[in-house]
N, C-alpha and C positions, 0 to 999 in steps of 0.2 A: 504493500500500500504506500509506504514511504517513497518507494521508487517511482510509482505512478504519480504521486503528488509532486515530486521534484520535476518529473518530465513535463507535467502540465504547467507548473510554474514557469519553467524555461520556455515552453511553447507560448505562454501568454506574453512573456517579455519579448520574444522574437517577433511574434505577431504585432505587438505594440510598436516596435521599431519599424517593421515593414509598413504598417499602417501609416506611420508618420511620414514615410518617404513617398507615399502614393498620393497623387493628385494631378489635376489638370495642368499644374505648373511644371510637372516633370518629376522624375525620381531623384531624390537626393538633395542635399543642402545647397550645393554649389549652383544648381539651376534656378534657384529662387531669387537671386540677386539681392538688392538692398532690403527688400521686404521679408527676408528669410526669417528673422526672429518673430515678426508678427504672424506670418503664415504658420510657422511651426508651433509656436507656443500659445498663440491666442485663437487659432482656428483648428489646426490638425490635432494638437495634443489633447485639448478638452474633449473633442469628438471621440478620439480613441479611448481615453480614460472613461468617458461616459458609457461608451459601448461595452467596455469590459466590465464595469461595475454593474450595469444593468443585466448583463449576462450572468454575473455571479449572483445577483439578487434573485433573478428568476429561476436559476438553477437550484439554489438552496430552497427557495419556496416550493418548487415542484417536488424536490426530494422529500421535504417534510410532509407535504400533503399526501404523497404516496405512502409514506411510512405510517402516518396517523390514520389514514383511511384504509390501509392495507390493500390498496388498489393501484396496480402499476399504470393505470390509465388516468389517474388523477393529475390534473394540470391546471394552473391558474386561469387559463382561457377557457378550457373545457368546463370547469366547475362553475363558471360564471362570476368568479371573484373579480377578475380584471374588468369585465363588463360593468359590474356594479360600481367599482371604483371610478371608471371613466364616466359613468352616468352621473355620479355625485359631483364630480369635478365640473363637468359641463353644465350641470344645473346651477352651480354656484356662479360660474362665469356668465351664464345666460341671464340670470336674475340680477347680475351686477352687484351681488352681495360683496361688500368690501371687507377684506380680512386685515387684521392689524399687521401681519407680516406674511410674505409668500410662503414661509416655512410651514404655515398651517394647512396648506393645500394637501400634503400627504395625509394629514389627519382627517381631512374631509373625505378623501378617497378611501381611507381606512374604514370610516363609518359606512360608506357605501358597500365596500367589500364585505364587512361583517354582516350587514343586512342581507346581502346575496348569499353568504355562507349559511345564515340562519334559514333563509328560504330553501336553500338546497337541502339542508338537514330535515326540514319539515316535509318537503316533497318526497324525499327518499325514504321517509319513515324511520330514520335512524339506521338504515342499511347502507353500509359504506363499501360493500364488496360487490363484485360482479358488474353487470351492465346497468343495474338500477340507478346507481350513483351517476353514471355517465348520462343516462337519459334525463335524470333530474337536472344535471348540470346543463345539458343542452337546452332544456326548457327555461331555466333561469337566464342563461346567456342569450337565448332568443328573445325573451321578454325585455331584457336590458337593451338589446340591440334595437328592438322596436321602439322603445322609449327614446333611445338616442337618435334614431331616425326622425322621430316626431319633433324632438328639440331642434335638430338641424333644419328641418323643414320650416320651423318657426323662427329661424335665425333672423336677427334684426336687419342684417344686410348681407349681400353676397360675399363680401370679404370675410365676415365672421364665419359664414357657412364653409367657404373654401379652407380657411385656416383650421377650423375644428375638424373638418373631414380629413385633411392631410395629417393632422396631429393624431387622430384615432388610428391611422394606418401604421403608425410607428416609424420613428426616424430619430437619428442623432445628428442629422445635418443642421447647420446653422445654430448649433447649441454652443454655449460657452461655459466658463467656469462657474457661473451662477447656478446652472443646473447640477453641476458636479457637487457644489457645496450644499445644494438642496437634498441630493440623494444620500450623501455620505452620513449625515447625522441619523437619518432613518435606518440605514444599514447598521450602524454601530449599536443603536438601541435594540433593533430586532435581533442581531447576533448575540447581544448580551443576554437578552431574554431566553433565546434558544440555548445558550450555554448554561444558564441558570436551570433550565428545565431539561437538561440533557439526559438525566437518569430516567425521567418519565418517557422521553422519546425513545431511548434505548430499550425500554421495557416493552415496546410494541413488537419486539421479535416473538413475544409469547402471545398465546391466544387471549381472547377477551376475558375468560373466566380466571385464568392465571393472573392477568394484569390486575383484575379486581381484588385479588388476594394479597397484593404486594404492599398495600398500605398507602397508596397514592390518593390524594384528593383529586379524583379524576376530572370532574367537571371544572374545577378551579384551574388545574394544570393545563387541561385541554384548551380552555379559552385563552389562557396566556400564550400558549404556543400558536394557536390560530390567529390571535391578534397580532403577534409578531410577523406571521406570514402575510397577513393582509397589509401590514405596514410596508413590508418589502415590495409587495405587488403595487400598492397605491403610489409609493414613491417612484417606482419604475414608470407607472402610467403618467404621473405628473411630468417627469423629465424626458420621457422618450415616447409617450403614447402607448398604444396596446400592441405588444409584440407577443404573438401566440407561439406555442409549441416549444419554446426554449426550455420551459419547465418540464416538458415531457421528454425531450430529446436528451438533455444533460444527464438526468439520473439513469437513463437506459444506456448511455455511453459508459457511465461508471459501472453498470452491471456487466457490460460486455467484457470488462477486464476482470470480472469475477468478484466484485465487491458488493456485498449485500448488507453488511452491518451498518446501522443508522449513522453513527458518527463519521465513519469513513465514506459512506455514500453521500452525505451532505457535503463533506469537504471536496470530494472529487467532482460532485455535481456543480458546486460553485466554480471551481477552476475550469471544468469543462464547459460550463455555460458562458464564462467570460471569453474563453478561446473561441467558442462557436460563434458568438455574436460579433467578435472581431473579424472572423473569417467572412461572415455574412455581410458585414458592413464594407469589407474590402471588395467583395463581389459587386455590391451596389456601386462602389466608386469606379470599378473597372468596366462595368457594362455600359457601352456607349448609347445612351438614350437621350432624347431631347430634354425630358424632365427626369431627374434622378429618381430611381425606384425607391420605394419605401421599405424599410427593414421588415415590417410586418408581412408584407407581400412575399418577399423572398423566403422568410422563415416559414410561411404557410406552405409554399411550394415544396419545401424540404420536409416539414413536419407532418403534413396531411397524409402523404403516402405511408409514412411510418406508423401513424395512428391506424390506418386501414389494415396494415400488416398485423399490428398488435391485436386488433379486434378479430381478425380472421384466425389468428393463432389461438386466442382465448376461446373462440367458438368451437375449435376442434378439441379442446381439452375436456 
């Protein structure tokens, strides 16, 4: 496990450097001329760091959801948590509700994500295994999507409609250090809570009856864990929009190297998610299109076939 962690850390660093050297101005520092420092450190570096951090947040969130629900198909987008966060944030922006500081936006998204998670739990009837959870998640995500479409249709002007639509597709383009500073505190708080509740998360390797006998305050611990997961997802939505399937792909990449224990799975999922989103954003920068592709679109092209494969494999079991 330590070997894989070191390899993934090295891969993230290499991908970060390669990402910095990529752009329409050419490869490398010497091609950028007098504006090199501004382009590298004010445009390319925050974009690369933001992509990596978002991948880490979504990877860890996906791993925790899969461990808690004991379902390898659980994912922030599929479970409707990301849609609920996006809906709450768009409603705040639409109504013009002024917040004391922008740093409260992740908390707004967290509230929307928790409400979606509660709706998911009620619809699924407490069943978190098999296809029932996924069908319930599709229902919640579809309803949130319908409400988002309604809000967009009622947008006060076409510019707001275009801006919100592109933001919902997911992107780290034209982002700066402000978004990085908005995401980092949420990640620190969420990771601290997950570390605090690590024993409870680790205990999910046992069945439900054994877990109940281990002396945990299950409802209390579960809501702390799920609150930290929704904070990660909502902070990602605020800074980069809705990027689906990273939370599904990263944990399965970790399992491909034979890691199933919750702590190691979360660590490798975070590192793998960061590397994966850096690669996807590099693809976005390389593809010659008139308008730059959105991260969420490319991630869906990669993640959707993998989800179909997992569903088909589960149906055969």
